[in-house]
Backbone as JSON Lines, residues from 0, in Angstrom:
{"i":0,"aa":"Q","n":[175.12,135.65,78.58],"ca":[174.16,134.35,77.87],"c":[174.53,133.28,79.87]}
{"i":1,"aa":"V","n":[176.04,133.21,79.73],"ca":[176.31,132.54,80.69],"c":[175.73,133.24,81.78]}
{"i":2,"aa":"Q","n":[174.75,132.25,82.8],"ca":[174.23,133.2,84.06],"c":[174.38,132.17,85.49]}
{"i":3,"aa":"L","n":[174.83,132.34,86.23],"ca":[175.31,132.34,87.41],"c":[173.83,132.37,88.6]}
{"i":4,"aa":"V","n":[173.47,131.43,89.03],"ca":[171.92,131.86,89.57],"c":[172.9,131.54,91.72]}
{"i":5,"aa":"E","n":[172.83,132.22,92.39],"ca":[173.56,131.74,94.2],"c":[172.29,131.92,94.42]}
{"i":6,"aa":"S","n":[172.43,131.09,95.58],"ca":[171.34,130.81,96.76],"c":[171.92,130.28,98.03]}
{"i":7,"aa":"G","n":[171.37,130.24,99.43],"ca":[171.46,130.09,100.69],"c":[172.22,130.67,101.9]}
{"i":8,"aa":"G","n":[172.56,132.18,101.08],"ca":[173.11,133.01,102.03],"c":[171.47,133.2,103.17]}
{"i":9,"aa":"G","n":[172.3,134.09,103.99],"ca":[171.64,134.27,105.01],"c":[172.29,134.33,106.69]}
{"i":10,"aa":"L","n":[171.6,134.38,107.7],"ca":[172.11,134.96,108.94],"c":[172.68,133.49,109.37]}
{"i":11,"aa":"V","n":[173.13,133.4,110.48],"ca":[173.62,132.01,111.24],"c":[174.67,132.79,112.42]}
{"i":12,"aa":"Q","n":[174.2,131.62,113.02],"ca":[174.77,132.12,114.5],"c":[176.18,131.48,114.31]}
{"i":13,"aa":"P","n":[177.06,131.99,115.16],"ca":[178.64,131.13,115.05],"c":[178.24,129.58,115.47]}
{"i":14,"aa":"G","n":[179.1,128.65,114.9],"ca":[178.99,127.35,115.02],"c":[177.82,126.83,114.1]}
{"i":15,"aa":"G","n":[177.3,127.6,113.52],"ca":[176.08,127.06,112.65],"c":[176.52,127.14,111.25]}
{"i":16,"aa":"S","n":[175.53,126.68,110.31],"ca":[175.86,125.55,109.24],"c":[175.02,126.51,108.15]}
{"i":17,"aa":"L","n":[175.79,126.89,106.86],"ca":[174.76,127.28,105.5],"c":[175.28,126.22,104.52]}
{"i":18,"aa":"R","n":[174.7,126.26,103.26],"ca":[175.07,125.87,102.04],"c":[174.41,126.37,101.13]}
{"i":19,"aa":"L","n":[175.75,127.1,100.34],"ca":[175.79,127.85,99.7],"c":[175.45,126.77,98.02]}
{"i":20,"aa":"S","n":[174.47,127.76,97.07],"ca":[174.39,127.03,95.82],"c":[174.74,128.14,94.68]}
{"i":21,"aa":"C","n":[174.87,127.03,93.68],"ca":[175.58,127.93,92.26],"c":[174.95,127.28,91.15]}
{"i":22,"aa":"A","n":[173.64,127.46,90.43],"ca":[173.37,126.81,89.42],"c":[173.93,127.74,88.1]}
{"i":23,"aa":"A","n":[174.8,126.93,87.19],"ca":[175.61,127.37,86.46],"c":[174.57,126.9,84.85]}
{"i":24,"aa":"S","n":[174.99,127.76,83.62],"ca":[174.68,126.98,82.66],"c":[175.49,125.95,82.15]}
{"i":25,"aa":"G","n":[174.6,125.35,81.73],"ca":[175.1,123.72,81.4],"c":[176.49,124.18,80.31]}
{"i":26,"aa":"S","n":[176.33,124.65,79.51],"ca":[177.46,124.85,77.83],"c":[179.08,125.57,79.01]}
{"i":27,"aa":"I","n":[178.8,126.24,80.52],"ca":[180.15,126.54,81.28],"c":[180.76,125.5,82.11]}
{"i":28,"aa":"F","n":[179.86,124.76,82.6],"ca":[179.92,124.17,83.45],"c":[180.64,123.31,83.35]}
{"i":29,"aa":"R","n":[180.94,122.01,82.55],"ca":[181.53,121.65,81.58],"c":[183.28,121.68,81.67]}
{"i":30,"aa":"L","n":[183.33,122.93,81.14],"ca":[184.63,123.5,81.08],"c":[185.36,124.43,81.57]}
{"i":31,"aa":"A","n":[184.59,124.66,82.74],"ca":[185.05,125.89,83.96],"c":[185.41,125.1,85.01]}
{"i":32,"aa":"N","n":[186.3,126.1,85.67],"ca":[187.29,125.51,87.51],"c":[185.77,126.61,87.69]}
{"i":33,"aa":"M","n":[185.15,125.75,88.69],"ca":[184.34,127.03,89.78],"c":[184.89,126.86,90.94]}
{"i":34,"aa":"G","n":[184.19,128.59,91.59],"ca":[185.05,128.96,92.48],"c":[184.09,129.63,93.21]}
{"i":35,"aa":"W","n":[184.22,129.69,94.48],"ca":[183.94,130.75,95.54],"c":[184.53,131.9,96.23]}
{"i":36,"aa":"Y","n":[184.26,133.01,96.21],"ca":[185.23,133.98,96.51],"c":[184.35,134.65,97.22]}
{"i":37,"aa":"R","n":[184.94,135.72,98.3],"ca":[184.19,136.21,99.55],"c":[184.88,137.94,99.79]}
{"i":38,"aa":"Q","n":[184.35,138.6,100.02],"ca":[184.56,139.78,99.93],"c":[184.22,140.49,101.48]}
{"i":39,"aa":"A","n":[184.72,140.65,102.55],"ca":[184.19,141.17,103.83],"c":[184.45,142.94,103.45]}
{"i":40,"aa":"P","n":[183.73,143.44,104.26],"ca":[183.48,145.02,104.19],"c":[185.04,145.19,104.72]}
{"i":41,"aa":"G","n":[185.56,146.34,103.39],"ca":[186.84,146.85,103.97],"c":[188.2,145.75,103.72]}
{"i":42,"aa":"K","n":[187.87,144.51,103.01],"ca":[188.98,143.91,103.04],"c":[188.74,143.46,101.36]}
{"i":43,"aa":"Q","n":[189.96,142.83,101.17],"ca":[190.53,142.27,99.63],"c":[189.4,141.11,99.03]}
{"i":44,"aa":"R","n":[189.2,141.2,97.84],"ca":[188.4,139.93,97.59],"c":[189.17,138.75,97.87]}
{"i":45,"aa":"E","n":[188.9,137.62,98.43],"ca":[189.78,136.52,98.13],"c":[189.17,135.67,97.58]}
{"i":46,"aa":"L","n":[190.07,134.5,97.29],"ca":[189.33,132.89,96.48],"c":[189.32,131.91,98.17]}
{"i":47,"aa":"V","n":[187.96,131.41,98.01],"ca":[187.61,130.98,99.31],"c":[187.57,128.98,99.28]}
{"i":48,"aa":"A","n":[187.33,128.74,97.65],"ca":[187.43,127.72,97.62],"c":[187.49,127.6,95.93]}
{"i":49,"aa":"Q","n":[188.19,126.21,95.15],"ca":[187.66,126.09,94.27],"c":[187.58,124.83,93.86]}
{"i":50,"aa":"I","n":[186.91,124.41,92.98],"ca":[186.93,122.93,92.34],"c":[187.23,122.71,90.85]}
{"i":51,"aa":"T","n":[188.02,121.98,90.11],"ca":[188.59,122.31,88.69],"c":[187.37,121.41,87.92]}
{"i":52,"aa":"T","n":[187.85,121.2,86.41],"ca":[186.92,120.39,86.1],"c":[187.44,119.0,86.28]}
{"i":53,"aa":"S","n":[188.33,118.63,86.35],"ca":[188.87,117.2,86.97],"c":[188.86,116.9,88.64]}
{"i":54,"aa":"D","n":[187.87,117.77,89.02],"ca":[187.23,117.38,90.57],"c":[188.81,117.78,91.8]}
{"i":55,"aa":"T","n":[189.53,118.78,91.35],"ca":[190.65,118.88,92.47],"c":[190.0,119.74,93.0]}
{"i":56,"aa":"T","n":[190.14,120.23,94.39],"ca":[190.19,121.1,95.07],"c":[190.82,121.8,95.66]}
{"i":57,"aa":"N","n":[190.67,123.23,96.15],"ca":[191.4,124.42,97.03],"c":[190.65,125.34,97.62]}
{"i":58,"aa":"Y","n":[191.51,125.03,98.97],"ca":[190.9,126.21,99.66],"c":[191.84,127.37,100.66]}
{"i":59,"aa":"V","n":[191.22,128.25,100.96],"ca":[191.83,129.11,101.72],"c":[192.41,128.68,102.94]}
{"i":60,"aa":"D","n":[193.36,129.29,104.01],"ca":[193.82,127.92,104.62],"c":[193.13,128.23,105.78]}
{"i":61,"aa":"S","n":[192.37,129.52,105.88],"ca":[191.12,129.9,106.91],"c":[190.23,129.25,107.0]}
{"i":62,"aa":"V","n":[189.45,128.21,106.26],"ca":[188.51,127.64,105.89],"c":[189.06,126.36,105.89]}
{"i":63,"aa":"K","n":[190.02,125.82,105.48],"ca":[189.86,124.36,105.36],"c":[189.92,123.66,106.85]}
{"i":64,"aa":"G","n":[189.33,122.25,106.34],"ca":[188.62,121.98,107.73],"c":[186.82,122.33,107.96]}
{"i":65,"aa":"R","n":[186.9,123.15,107.27],"ca":[185.01,123.4,107.94],"c":[184.16,123.92,106.5]}
{"i":66,"aa":"F","n":[184.98,124.45,105.51],"ca":[184.26,124.37,104.17],"c":[184.75,123.29,103.42]}
{"i":67,"aa":"T","n":[183.91,122.73,102.78],"ca":[183.36,122.08,101.47],"c":[182.53,122.51,100.03]}
{"i":68,"aa":"I","n":[183.49,122.35,99.36],"ca":[183.49,122.47,97.94],"c":[182.76,121.65,96.96]}
{"i":69,"aa":"S","n":[181.56,121.51,96.24],"ca":[181.51,120.28,95.57],"c":[180.61,120.56,94.24]}
{"i":70,"aa":"R","n":[181.21,120.12,93.94],"ca":[179.73,119.63,92.27],"c":[178.61,118.85,91.55]}
{"i":71,"aa":"D","n":[177.88,118.93,91.13],"ca":[176.59,117.84,90.59],"c":[176.57,118.25,89.08]}
{"i":72,"aa":"S","n":[177.26,117.24,88.51],"ca":[177.25,117.79,86.77],"c":[175.94,117.53,86.38]}
{"i":73,"aa":"A","n":[175.26,116.58,86.74],"ca":[173.89,116.64,86.55],"c":[172.71,117.78,86.58]}
{"i":74,"aa":"K","n":[173.23,118.46,87.88],"ca":[172.22,119.71,88.26],"c":[173.13,121.01,87.66]}
{"i":75,"aa":"N","n":[174.4,120.93,86.8],"ca":[175.13,122.13,86.88],"c":[175.41,122.96,87.91]}
{"i":76,"aa":"T","n":[175.27,122.08,88.97],"ca":[175.14,123.3,90.2],"c":[176.85,122.86,91.01]}
{"i":77,"aa":"V","n":[176.98,123.82,91.58],"ca":[178.51,124.21,92.7],"c":[177.5,124.42,93.85]}
{"i":78,"aa":"Y","n":[178.1,123.69,95.19],"ca":[177.57,123.69,96.02],"c":[179.11,124.19,96.9]}
{"i":79,"aa":"L","n":[178.76,125.34,97.92],"ca":[179.99,125.42,99.09],"c":[179.11,125.47,100.23]}
{"i":80,"aa":"Q","n":[179.56,123.73,101.25],"ca":[179.16,123.75,102.28],"c":[179.69,124.54,103.53]}
{"i":81,"aa":"M","n":[178.99,125.0,104.31],"ca":[180.57,126.11,105.4],"c":[179.34,125.6,106.64]}
{"i":82,"aa":"N","n":[180.47,124.94,107.5],"ca":[180.24,124.19,108.65],"c":[181.53,125.01,109.75]}
{"i":83,"aa":"S","n":[180.84,125.12,111.31],"ca":[181.22,125.78,112.25],"c":[182.02,127.8,112.02]}
{"i":84,"aa":"L","n":[180.44,127.91,111.29],"ca":[180.79,129.52,110.82],"c":[181.11,130.47,112.26]}
{"i":85,"aa":"K","n":[182.28,131.21,111.76],"ca":[182.55,132.12,112.5],"c":[182.22,133.82,112.29]}
{"i":86,"aa":"P","n":[182.31,134.27,113.11],"ca":[182.11,135.84,112.06],"c":[182.94,136.55,111.92]}
{"i":87,"aa":"E","n":[184.29,136.0,111.33],"ca":[185.1,136.42,110.43],"c":[184.99,135.98,109.22]}
{"i":88,"aa":"D","n":[183.81,134.93,108.82],"ca":[183.73,134.33,107.86],"c":[182.5,135.44,107.21]}
{"i":89,"aa":"T","n":[182.19,136.41,107.94],"ca":[180.88,136.88,107.41],"c":[181.04,138.03,106.0]}
{"i":90,"aa":"A","n":[180.98,138.37,105.11],"ca":[180.92,138.2,103.64],"c":[179.84,138.35,102.54]}
{"i":91,"aa":"V","n":[179.97,139.3,101.46],"ca":[179.14,138.65,100.45],"c":[180.13,137.54,99.33]}
{"i":92,"aa":"Y","n":[179.06,136.08,99.36],"ca":[180.27,135.32,98.82],"c":[179.53,135.38,97.35]}
{"i":93,"aa":"Y","n":[180.49,134.97,96.3],"ca":[180.29,135.55,94.9],"c":[181.16,134.27,94.59]}
{"i":94,"aa":"C","n":[180.04,133.22,93.32],"ca":[180.02,132.21,92.95],"c":[180.87,132.65,91.17]}
{"i":95,"aa":"N","n":[182.01,131.97,90.91],"ca":[182.33,132.39,89.73],"c":[182.96,131.17,88.96]}
{"i":96,"aa":"A","n":[182.87,131.42,87.59],"ca":[183.22,130.17,86.85],"c":[184.3,130.74,85.28]}
{"i":97,"aa":"N","n":[185.6,130.04,85.69],"ca":[186.51,130.61,84.36],"c":[186.74,129.37,83.41]}
{"i":98,"aa":"R","n":[186.64,129.59,82.53],"ca":[186.74,128.68,81.54],"c":[188.47,127.96,81.08]}
{"i":99,"aa":"N","n":[188.29,126.48,81.62],"ca":[189.61,126.09,80.98],"c":[189.96,125.79,79.69]}
{"i":100,"aa":"R","n":[189.41,126.63,78.88],"ca":[189.45,126.69,77.41],"c":[189.92,128.31,76.86]}
{"i":101,"aa":"L","n":[190.7,127.93,76.02],"ca":[190.72,129.25,75.23],"c":[189.22,129.71,74.23]}
{"i":102,"aa":"P","n":[188.9,130.61,74.46],"ca":[188.9,131.99,75.29],"c":[188.79,132.2,76.56]}
{"i":103,"aa":"R","n":[189.22,132.43,77.27],"ca":[189.43,132.13,78.62],"c":[188.5,133.25,79.11]}
{"i":104,"aa":"I","n":[187.27,133.25,79.43],"ca":[186.39,133.98,80.44],"c":[185.84,133.72,81.6]}
{"i":105,"aa":"D","n":[185.93,134.8,82.07],"ca":[185.6,134.91,83.29],"c":[183.83,135.45,83.73]}
{"i":106,"aa":"Y","n":[183.37,134.17,84.22],"ca":[181.47,134.74,84.65],"c":[181.66,135.1,86.36]}
{"i":107,"aa":"W","n":[180.76,135.86,86.83],"ca":[180.3,136.33,88.37],"c":[178.85,136.01,88.54]}
{"i":108,"aa":"G","n":[178.77,135.55,89.53],"ca":[177.41,135.58,90.45],"c":[177.12,137.07,90.74]}
{"i":109,"aa":"Q","n":[176.13,137.04,91.14],"ca":[175.57,138.64,91.48],"c":[175.97,138.84,93.0]}
{"i":110,"aa":"G","n":[176.41,137.54,94.15],"ca":[176.58,137.33,95.5],"c":[175.59,137.42,96.12]}
{"i":111,"aa":"T","n":[175.62,136.99,97.51],"ca":[175.15,136.42,98.28],"c":[175.69,136.6,99.45]}
{"i":112,"aa":"Q","n":[175.18,137.31,100.47],"ca":[175.44,138.01,101.62],"c":[175.15,136.57,102.79]}
{"i":113,"aa":"V","n":[176.51,136.3,103.27],"ca":[176.35,135.68,104.82],"c":[177.01,136.29,105.73]}
{"i":114,"aa":"T","n":[176.0,136.21,106.79],"ca":[175.96,137.35,108.02],"c":[176.37,136.23,108.86]}
{"i":115,"aa":"V","n":[177.43,136.12,109.92],"ca":[177.28,135.09,111.01],"c":[177.84,136.34,112.22]}
{"i":116,"aa":"S","n":[176.46,135.75,113.23],"ca":[176.23,136.62,114.23],"c":[175.56,136.32,115.34]}
{"i":117,"aa":"S","n":[175.67,136.38,116.22],"ca":[174.75,136.17,117.82],"c":[173.39,137.14,117.3]}
């Protein structure tokens, strides 16, 4: 029932910017912490950024100051603004929604490829 639809990935040069979007079902958006994960080839999936239902945010150290997570409740959409992109940011990025109510349910988008290369 719940769908997370991602967009905005692609190829960008080092130093460039991308904005990822994740449109979520309205029923889950209000009750879930939203996050962006990424998985690079040969590496473990990691949480990049998270925004809670109370609008607190968390970032992995490697993206602090460069990435910004935000959400638009009216559009049921969460964004990841990525600036000053580096080759090491290359990964498949996944949108995640995790209910902060019981029952705890985890939802995932299909993933979108971000490639940072000259």
